N, C-alpha and C positions, 0 to 999 in steps of 0.2 A: 504494500500500500504506500502511495506517495505521501510524504509528510506535508501537512498544511500549516502555513503561517498566518492563515486568515483569521483576523480578530474581529472584523465587523462585516456586516452584510454589504454587498456591493452589486451593482447592476451594470451590464455591458451589452452592447449590440454586437452580435457575431454573425458572420456569413460562412456557410459551409458548402463545400463542393467536393465530391469524391468520398473516399472511405477513410475512416479514422480508427486506428487500432484500439483494442480493448484495454481499459485501464480502470483504476479506482483511486479514490482520494478520501481524505478524512473530513472534508467539508461537504455540505449539502449543495446540490444544484437544483434550481427550479428553471425549467426550460419552457418558454412560451413561444409558440410559432407565430411568425409575422407574415412570412411569404414562403412559398414552396413547401416541401415536406421533408422532414429529417427522420429517417428510419433509425431505430435503436435496437440493440440487444442488451437486456439487463439481466444478468445472472441466468442467461440462456433463454430468456423470454422475449418475444418480439413486442415492440411498441413503436409508436411514432408520435411526432408533434407536427401540427400544421396550424393554419391561421384560425382554427376553430377550438384549439385546446392548449392546455399546458400540462406539464408532467413534473412531479417531484422525483428526483433521483437521490435517495438517501446516501449518507456516508457509507463507505465500505462496499457498495454495490459495483461489481465489475460490469462495465458498460462500454460499448463501442457505437460509433455512428456511421451512417452512410447517407449521403445526399445524392440521389440520381440526377438531380438538377439543382441549380442554385437555391439555397435555402437561407432565409434570414430569421434569426432566433434571438429573442431577448433572454439573456442568461442572468439569473440572480444567484449569487453564491453566498453562503452563510455558514458560520460555525454551527455545529450541531445544536439544535434547540427543540423544545417540545413542539409536537405537531408536524415535525418534518422527518420522522423516523421510519415512515413507510412509503413505498411507491404509491402514488395516487395521480390519476388523471383528473383535471379540473377545468372548469370554465373560467378563464381569466376575466377580471373586471375590464370593461371596455377602455377605461382611461389608462390602463397599463400600456396600451398601444398608441396613445396620442403622441405623434411625433413632435408636437409643439410643447410638450410638458415633460420636464425631467422627472424620472421616476425615483422616488425615495424608496430605496431597497428595504430598509427596516420597516417602514410603514406598509409596504406591499406585503411583506411576510406576515404582518399582523392581520391584514385583510384576507390572506390566504385561508385562514381558518374558516371563514364564512363562505368561501367559494364553493359552488356546487360541484360534487364529485360526478365524473363522467365515466360510464362503463366503456370498456374497449369496444370500438365501433369499426365497421368496415370503412376504410378510407375512401374518399373520392379522389380518383386520379385525374387531376386537372389537366395535366399534360396529355393524357390519353384522350380526354374529351376534346381538347383543342385540336388534336390531330384528326379526329373523326370529323369535327365540324369543318375545319379548314379544307379537308379533302372532299367535301360535298356541300359547299356553301350555298349552292342553288337548291339544296334539298329541304325537306320539312324537318325542323328540329324542335318539336314540342317537348314539353317536360317529360312526358311518358317515355319517349324514345331515349332521351338522355338518361333518365332514371334506369331504364333497362340495361344500358351499358355499364352501369355501376351496381347492378343487381340490388336495387333498392325500389321501394314503392314510390310512386310519384310524389305523394305527400311528404314522406320522409326525405326524399331526395331534395325537394324544393326547400324545406327547412334547413337541411344540412348545407345546401349550396349557398343559400343566403348567409348562413353563419360563416362559411368558409371564405366567400368572395366579397360579401357586402352588397351584392346585386342579385336580382332575380335571374333565373336561367334565360328567359327571353331577352333580357337586357344584355346578358353576356353574349348570346348569339348575335344580337344586333351589333354589338361592338366589334366582333370579329368580322362581320360582313362589311361594315363601314371602313374598317382598317384596310381590308383588301380592296374595296372599291376605290379608296383614295390612292392606294398604290397603283392600281390599274389606270386610273385617270392621269396620274402623274407620268405614267409610261406612255401616254398618248392614245389609250383606248377610247373609243367613243362612249358617251353616256349610256347609249342603248346596249352596247356590248357588255359594258361593265355591269349594268343592272341584271342582265341575263345570267352572268357568271356568278353573281353573289346572291341571287335569290329574290330580287325585287321584280314586281310584275311589269314595271315600265320604267322608262327613263325619268318620267316626271315623278314617280314614287321615290326613286333613288335621290333625285335632286332635292325633293322636299325633306327626306330624311337627313341628308347632308347639311342642309341649312338649319334644320331644327336641332340636330344633335351636335354638329361640329361648327356651325356658324360659317360655313364655307359653301361656295358654289363650284360647279364643275369647271367653269371658265377660269376661276381663280386657281384651281388645282393644276390646270394645264400651264398656267403662268406664262 
């Protein structure tokens, strides 16, 4: 076990990519997902953190990480204290993720006692969903179809998706479509052709969506 000189709770923002070997330490770690997903193995048990949850890693637990894509995680480290002696998934208070507010690590740990415990849940693979949507932007992407890809009911998927991304599935699909439409228009494609490729019924429908959602017109994108 690595020796710890940690005397006070401290918080830091960390970015993970790739695989990190198994290790242990004498202080507690509280991991809160902000973006992406960090896969963990804790004493032989699989776990993860993403933007919908946090995880307590007690002192002395052998753990390793793997981030298949870039993952951003808020890490709170603390000397051993009451309430942090067991692994627990929890729902982090929303203000912990406020980029405009510096997090008081000690106060956050006091709040942790009242945070709801979350059972281990099937993760939503956001990268997989993006790949499917981007590969068929002209197709129909209702909540039921997206939910089936994640092996969840539509109701549970919708709630979990909003929890994970902060937006409804329909808004997420629309964002992907408009991102691609803007790229195609910048590349010189006509409004009619771009609309057909990204799933809008007409050039006028795409033009209206771009003005409403992005505040831009096709002519401005072609510049």
